[in-house]
C-alpha positions in Angstrom: 3.2 44.7 -9.8 1.7 42.3 -7.4 2.9 42.8 -3.8 2.8 39.8 -1.5 4.6 38.8 1.7 5.5 35.3 1.0 8.0 34.8 3.8 5.2 34.3 6.3 2.5 31.7 6.9 -0.1 34.1 5.6 1.7 34.0 2.2 0.8 30.4 1.7 -2.8 31.1 2.7 -2.8 34.0 0.3 -1.5 31.8 -2.5 -4.3 29.3 -2.1 -6.8 32.1 -1.7 -5.9 33.3 -5.2 -6.3 29.8 -6.5 -9.7 29.5 -5.0 -10.8 32.7 -6.6 -9.6 31.4 -9.9 -11.8 28.3 -9.5 -14.9 30.5 -9.2 -14.1 32.2 -12.5 -16.2 30.9 -15.4 -13.3 31.2 -17.8 -11.0 29.0 -15.6 -8.1 31.1 -17.0 -5.5 32.4 -14.6 -3.3 35.2 -15.8 -0.2 35.2 -13.6 1.1 38.6 -12.2 4.6 39.9 -12.9 7.4 38.7 -10.7 6.4 39.6 -7.2 8.3 41.9 -4.9 8.0 43.0 -1.3 6.5 46.3 -2.5 9.6 48.3 -2.0 11.3 47.0 -5.2 13.4 44.4 -3.5 13.4 40.8 -4.8 11.1 38.4 -3.0 13.2 35.6 -1.4 10.4 33.2 -2.3 9.4 34.3 -5.8 6.5 32.8 -7.7 8.8 31.6 -10.5 8.5 27.9 -10.1 7.2 25.9 -13.1 3.6 24.6 -12.7 3.0 20.9 -12.1 2.4 18.7 -15.1 -0.4 16.2 -14.9 -0.2 12.9 -16.9 -3.2 10.9 -15.7 -5.7 10.3 -13.0 -6.7 6.7 -12.0 -9.5 6.0 -12.0 -10.9 8.4 -14.6 -14.5 8.0 -13.3 -16.2 7.3 -10.0 -17.9 9.0 -7.1 -17.3 11.4 -4.2 -15.3 9.6 -1.5 -13.4 7.3 -3.9 -9.6 7.1 -3.7 -7.7 8.2 -6.7 -4.1 8.7 -7.8 -2.8 11.7 -9.9 0.4 11.0 -11.7 2.7 13.7 -13.1 5.6 15.8 -12.2 6.5 18.9 -10.2 4.4 18.2 -7.1 5.7 19.6 -3.8 6.5 17.6 -0.7 3.8 18.2 1.9 0.1 18.4 1.3 0.0 22.0 2.4 2.1 23.0 -0.7 -0.2 21.4 -3.2 -3.9 21.9 -4.0 -6.0 19.7 -6.1 -9.2 21.0 -7.7 -11.8 18.8 -9.3 -14.4 21.1 -10.8 -15.1 23.7 -8.2 -14.3 21.4 -5.2 -11.0 20.9 -3.4 -9.8 17.3 -3.0 -8.3 16.0 0.2 -4.7 14.9 -0.3 -4.0 11.6 1.6 -0.4 10.9 0.7 2.4 12.2 -1.5 4.8 9.2 -2.0 7.1 11.4 -4.1 6.9 14.4 -6.4 5.3 12.4 -9.2 2.1 11.2 -7.4 -0.7 12.6 -5.3 -3.1 10.2 -3.6 -6.4 12.0 -3.1 -10.0 11.5 -2.1 -12.5 12.6 -4.7 -14.6 15.5 -3.4 -18.3 16.0 -3.8 -19.3 17.7 -7.1 -21.9 17.9 -9.8 -22.3 14.8 -12.0 -20.6 14.5 -15.4 -17.1 15.4 -16.5 -15.2 17.8 -14.3 -11.7 19.3 -14.9 -8.8 18.2 -12.6 -6.1 20.8 -11.9 -3.2 21.2 -9.5 -1.7 24.3 -8.0 1.6 24.2 -6.2 3.3 26.6 -3.8 5.8 28.7 -5.7 3.9 29.0 -9.0 1.2 31.4 -10.1 0.1 28.9 -12.8 -2.3 26.0 -12.7 -1.2 22.7 -14.1 -2.6 21.4 -17.3 -6.1 19.9 -17.0 -7.3 16.3 -16.9 -10.9 15.1 -16.7 -12.7 13.0 -14.1 -16.3 11.8 -14.7 -18.7 11.7 -11.8 -20.9 8.6 -12.4 -24.7 8.4 -12.1 -26.0 7.7 -8.5 -28.2 4.9 -9.8 -27.5 2.5 -12.7 -29.3 -0.6 -13.9 -26.9 -2.9 -15.8 -27.8 -5.8 -18.0 -24.6 -7.8 -18.9 -26.7 -10.7 -20.3 -25.4 -13.1 -17.7 -27.7 -15.9 -16.9 -28.4 -16.3 -13.2 -25.6 -14.2 -11.7 -24.5 -15.6 -8.4 -21.9 -13.2 -7.1 -19.8 -10.1 -7.9 -16.4 -8.8 -7.0 -14.3 -5.9 -8.1 -10.5 -5.5 -8.4 -8.4 -2.5 -7.6 -9.0 -1.1 -11.2 -12.8 -1.3 -10.7 -13.2 -4.1 -13.2 -16.2 -6.3 -12.4 -16.1 -10.1 -12.0 -19.5 -11.8 -12.1 -20.3 -15.5 -11.7 -22.9 -17.3 -13.7 -24.4 -20.4 -12.1 -26.1 -21.5 -15.3 -23.1 -20.9 -17.6 -20.5 -22.3 -15.2 -18.3 -19.3 -15.8 -16.8 -16.2 -14.3 -17.1 -13.1 -16.6 -14.9 -10.0 -16.5 -16.3 -6.6 -17.5 -13.8 -3.8 -17.6 -16.2 -1.2 -16.3 -19.9 -0.7 -15.6 -20.2 1.4 -18.8 -18.6 -1.4 -20.9 -21.2 -4.1 -21.7 -18.6 -6.3 -23.4 -17.7 -9.2 -21.2 -15.0 -11.8 -21.5 -14.8 -15.2 -19.9 -12.3 -15.1 -17.1 -12.6 -18.7 -16.0 -14.9 -21.7 -16.4 -15.9 -23.7 -13.3 -18.9 -25.4 -11.7 -19.9 -22.1 -10.1 -22.2 -22.1 -7.1 -22.3 -18.4 -6.4 -20.1 -16.1 -4.4 -16.6 -14.9 -5.3 -14.0 -12.6 -3.8 -10.4 -11.6 -4.1 -8.2 -13.1 -1.5 -4.5 -13.4 -0.7 -1.9 -12.7 -3.4 -4.5 -11.4 -5.8 -6.2 -14.7 -6.3 -9.9 -14.7 -7.1 -11.7 -17.2 -4.9 -15.0 -18.8 -6.1 -17.5 -21.1 -4.4 -18.2 -24.1 -6.6 -20.5 -27.1 -6.4 -17.6 -29.2 -4.9 -15.9 -26.7 -2.7 -13.8 -23.5 -2.9 -11.5 -22.8 -5.8 -9.2 -20.0 -6.9 -7.9 -18.4 -10.1 -4.5 -16.8 -10.2 -4.1 -13.1 -10.9 -4.8 -12.3 -14.5 -6.6 -15.5 -15.1 -5.5 -19.1 -15.6 -6.3 -22.6 -14.5 -8.8 -23.0 -11.7 -7.2 -24.6 -8.6 -9.2 -26.4 -5.9 -8.5 -25.0 -2.4 -11.2 -26.5 -0.1 -13.0 -29.8 -0.6 -16.3 -28.9 1.0 -19.6 -29.2 -0.8 -22.4 -26.6 -0.6 -20.3 -23.5 0.3 -22.7 -20.6 0.2 -20.3 -17.8 1.1 -16.9 -17.1 2.7 -14.7 -14.4 4.2 -11.3 -14.0 6.0 -10.4 -12.7 9.4 -7.4 -10.5 10.3 -5.3 -13.7 10.8 -5.9 -14.9 7.3 -8.2 -17.7 8.5 -11.4 -18.2 6.4 -14.9 -18.6 7.6 -17.2 -20.7 5.4 -21.0 -20.6 5.4 -21.8 -24.2 4.5 -25.2 -25.3 3.3 -26.8 -22.2 4.7 -26.7 -23.7 8.2 -23.2 -24.1 9.5 -20.2 -21.8 9.9 -16.9 -23.6 9.5 -13.3 -22.5 10.0 -10.6 -23.1 7.4 -7.0 -22.4 8.6 -5.2 -23.8 5.6 -4.1 -27.4 5.0 -6.8 -29.7 3.8 -9.7 -29.7 6.3 -12.3 -27.4 7.6 -13.4 -27.4 11.3 -17.0 -27.3 12.5 -17.4 -24.5 15.0 -19.7 -25.7 17.8 -22.8 -23.6 18.3 -22.2 -21.5 15.1 -25.4 -22.5 13.3 -27.9 -20.4 11.3 -31.1 -21.0 9.4 -31.1 -20.4 5.6 -27.9 -18.3 5.8 -27.5 -16.2 2.7 -24.4 -14.1 2.9 -21.5 -13.9 5.4 -19.2 -11.0 6.3 -16.3 -10.6 8.7 -16.0 -7.2 10.4 -13.7 -6.2 13.2 -13.9 -9.1 15.7 -17.2 -10.7 14.5 -18.8 -12.8 11.9 -22.2 -11.6 10.5 -24.7 -13.7 8.6 -28.1 -12.9 7.1 -30.8 -15.5 7.9 -33.5 -15.5 5.2 -36.7 -16.8 6.8 -35.7 -15.7 10.3 -35.6 -12.2 8.9 -32.5 -11.1 10.8 -28.8 -10.5 10.7 -26.9 -12.5 13.3 -23.5 -11.8 14.8 -20.9 -14.1 16.3 -18.0 -12.7 18.2 -14.6 -14.2 17.2 -13.0 -15.7 20.2 -9.8 -17.4 19.1 -10.8 -20.4 17.0 -14.3 -20.3 18.5 -17.3 -18.1 18.0 -19.3 -16.6 20.8 -23.1 -17.1 21.2 -25.3 -15.8 18.4 -26.9 -12.4 18.8 -29.4 -10.5 16.6 -28.1 -7.2 15.3 -30.9 -6.5 12.9 -34.5 -7.8 12.9 -36.8 -7.1 10.0 -40.3 -7.7 8.7 -38.8 -8.8 5.3 -36.9 -11.8 4.2 -33.2 -10.9 4.3 -30.7 -11.9 1.6 -27.6 -9.9 0.8 -25.1 -8.5 3.3 -22.2 -6.2 3.3 -20.7 -3.8 5.8 -19.5 -0.2 5.5 -16.3 1.2 7.0 -18.1 2.5 10.1 -19.8 -0.8 10.7 -23.1 0.0 9.1 -25.0 -3.0 7.7 -26.2 -3.0 4.1 -28.8 -5.7 3.9 -30.9 -6.8 1.0 -34.7 -7.3 1.4 -35.6 -10.2 -0.9 -39.0 -9.1 -2.3 -39.2 -5.5 -1.1 -36.7 -4.2 -3.7 -34.5 -2.3 -1.3 -31.3 -2.4 0.6 -31.5 -1.2 4.1 -28.6 0.6 5.9 -28.6 0.1 9.6 -26.0 1.7 11.8 -25.0 -0.6 14.6 -25.2 2.2 17.1 -28.8 3.0 16.2 -31.5 3.2 18.9 -33.9 0.8 17.3 -34.7 -1.1 14.1 -36.9 1.7 12.8 -33.8 3.9 12.6 -32.6 2.8 9.2 -32.2 4.2 5.6 -33.4 2.5 2.5 -31.7 2.4 -0.9 -32.3 3.2 -3.7 -33.6 6.8 -3.3 -36.1 8.6 -5.4 -39.1 7.6 -7.4 -37.1 7.2 -10.6 -34.7 4.7 -8.9 -36.4 1.3 -8.6 -35.0 -2.3 -8.2 -37.4 -4.4 -10.2 -36.3 -7.9 -9.3 -35.9 -9.9 -6.0 -32.8 -8.6 -4.2 -30.0 -11.2 -3.8 -26.3 -10.6 -3.0 -25.1 -7.2 -2.0 -21.5 -6.0 -2.5 -20.1 -2.7 -1.1 -17.1 -1.3 -3.1 -15.7 2.1 -2.3 -18.7 4.4 -2.1 -21.3 2.3 -4.0 -23.2 -0.9 -3.5 -23.8 -3.5 -6.2 -27.1 -5.4 -5.9 -27.8 -8.6 -7.9 -31.3 -9.6 -8.8 -30.8 -13.2 -9.9 -34.4 -13.8 -11.0 -34.1 -11.3 -13.8 -30.3 -11.4 -14.4 -29.8 -7.7 -13.5 -27.2 -5.9 -11.5 -27.7 -2.4 -9.9 -25.1 0.1 -8.8 -26.2 2.6 -6.2 -24.2 5.4 -4.7 -24.3 5.3 -0.9 -21.4 7.6 0.0 -19.7 5.2 2.4 -16.7 3.0 1.6 -16.7 -0.7 2.4 -15.2 -2.2 5.5 -11.8 -3.7 5.0 -11.8 -7.0 3.0 -9.2 -8.8 5.2 -8.5 -11.5 2.6 -6.9 -8.9 0.3 -4.5 -7.6 3.0 
C-alpha cells in the first residue's frame, strides 16, 4: 500500500514531488501504487483513480526555450496547480488553461534535440502519453536561394516570408528546416514586409505600400508613397513610414500621408515602434535615434545608441532592449536602454563557430530568436537570444 494524506495542501505537493522523482529516472517509466488509503485501511476521499491526461499534439513541434506553445488533448484539470508539464527533465510554466482540452505553456530551458513531452494531473498516478518537442540549434545559417532578400516576417505558425528585390516576389518557407519555397505573391518589392491588421501581409514596393490578404491572393495598393524604406504601427493603429531614408511620415488611413515636422533622419535603415516612441537606425551617423510619440507629432530626436560601426538593422525585445545590426562587423549588438554607457552591450552571434559572413542588413526579432539578413550574399541567419520580441502593434 502507499499511504498518503491527500486531503491537505501537502498532498498536492507530495503528488508533484513523486512526478519530479519520476522525471529523474532514466527509464521514464512510472509504476503506479495500489489504490491509496489513509494508512488505517479507510478509503481516501481523494483517491488517485483518475484517468491520466491524453495528449494529441503540441504546437509548434520545435523551437526554443521561452517560446509559447499549446498542448492539445483531454483530461487536463482546471487550475495550473493541478497540472504539471514536463519537457525532458524540465518543468514548463503554464500560462493559461482555456478549458480541459488545452494547456498554454512557455517552453522551459533544456538540452538541444528531441525531448519528450508529458503531463501529470492531480488525481492520477499515471503520466499521460508522450509527444516530442525539438529544441532547435542556437545558430543556423540558411540559404533559401533567394536573390537579394530585402525583408523577412513570420506568421503565428512560424512560417517565414522573405521578399526578393531582384525577383519581385515574396516567398513562403514553411520552416527554417524546409528549404522548399513557394511564391506567395509577386510585386515590385522594395524591401521590408510585416503582418498587419486582420492578418494581411504588408510589403514596401517601389511605388508605395501594398498588402496581401491572409493565405495569399492579389496584391492591393494601400499607400501611394514612393521610396518607403520601412514601416510600423503604433497602439492606435496609425502607421509610421520611413520614406527615402530621411523622413518619417504618418499614415492614419484614407489616401494621404502626413509629413511630421522635425522628424528627419540621415540614411535611415530600419524603423520600429516601441511603447511611446519611434526608433530608427541611421547608417552613416552610426546611431539609433528615438522620437517620442506626442499625439500626431513626434518629439525632438535623441540618440539612444551611438556606435563606432555603421548601423543597419533594428528590432526591439520585450524589455526594450535594442537589437542593432552592424553593417560590416558581422554582429548584432544588444543594448539595454537602462545601461550605464555604450560599452555595456552584448554581441551576437556567440562562439568561435558562429560567424555571420556577409554584411548585416535587416534584423527581425521573433519569439526568442533574431533573424539576420545579409543581402550581399543572399543568406539569412537565425540566432537564439532568449528574449521575445516587443509587441508588434499592427497585429493586435
